[in-house]
C-alpha positions in Angstrom: -6.5 -7.8 -14.8 -4.7 -4.5 -17.0 -8.3 -3.1 -17.5 -8.8 -2.9 -13.9 -8.2 0.6 -12.3 -4.6 0.7 -11.0 -5.8 1.9 -7.5 -7.7 -1.3 -7.4 -4.6 -3.6 -8.2 -2.3 -1.2 -6.4 -4.7 -1.6 -3.2 -5.1 -5.5 -3.2 -1.1 -5.6 -3.5 -0.8 -3.5 -0.4 -3.4 -5.4 1.4 -1.7 -8.7 0.8 1.9 -7.3 1.7 0.3 -5.8 5.0 -1.3 -9.2 5.6 2.2 -11.2 4.9 3.6 -9.0 7.9 0.9 -9.8 9.8 0.1 -6.2 10.3 -3.4 -4.4 11.2 -4.0 -1.3 9.5 -3.6 0.2 13.0 0.1 -1.1 13.5 1.0 0.0 9.8 -0.5 3.4 10.2 1.9 3.9 13.2 4.8 1.8 11.8 4.7 4.1 8.8 3.0 7.5 9.8 0.3 7.1 7.4 -3.4 7.6 8.7 -5.1 4.2 9.2 -8.3 5.8 7.2 -5.7 6.8 4.5 -4.3 3.3 4.6 -7.8 1.9 4.5 -8.7 4.0 1.1 -5.5 2.7 -0.6 -6.1 -0.9 0.1 -10.0 -0.4 -0.9 -8.6 2.0 -4.2 -10.8 4.8 -2.9 -7.5 7.2 -3.1 -4.4 7.4 -4.9 -1.2 6.6 -3.3 1.3 9.8 -3.6 5.1 9.6 -4.4 6.0 10.3 -0.7 3.5 7.5 0.8 4.8 5.3 -2.0 8.5 5.8 -0.9 7.5 5.5 2.7 5.4 2.0 2.1 8.1 0.5 0.0 10.7 1.6 2.9 8.3 -0.1 5.5 7.9 -3.2 3.6 11.7 -3.4 3.0 11.7 -3.4 -0.9 12.5 -1.0 -3.5 10.1 1.3 -5.1 10.1 -0.4 -8.6 9.5 -3.6 -6.7 6.5 -2.2 -4.6 5.2 -1.1 -8.1 5.9 -4.3 -9.9 3.4 -6.4 -11.1 0.1 -4.4 -10.1 
């Protein structure tokens, strides 16, 4: 798995966390202020998350940034 692109691995984790919350991409976009298309691109590994987005996502999921990035 470590050979797989980090953006793909992060996107998979992001989608899993979103599903665990029962959020749609539209709800997550409204909740975080990150555009729905950008969330989709993050989940598919087409885009890299910037530091601000990572912090917003961690806060939205109620976790620390290291926790969000762990095991990806």
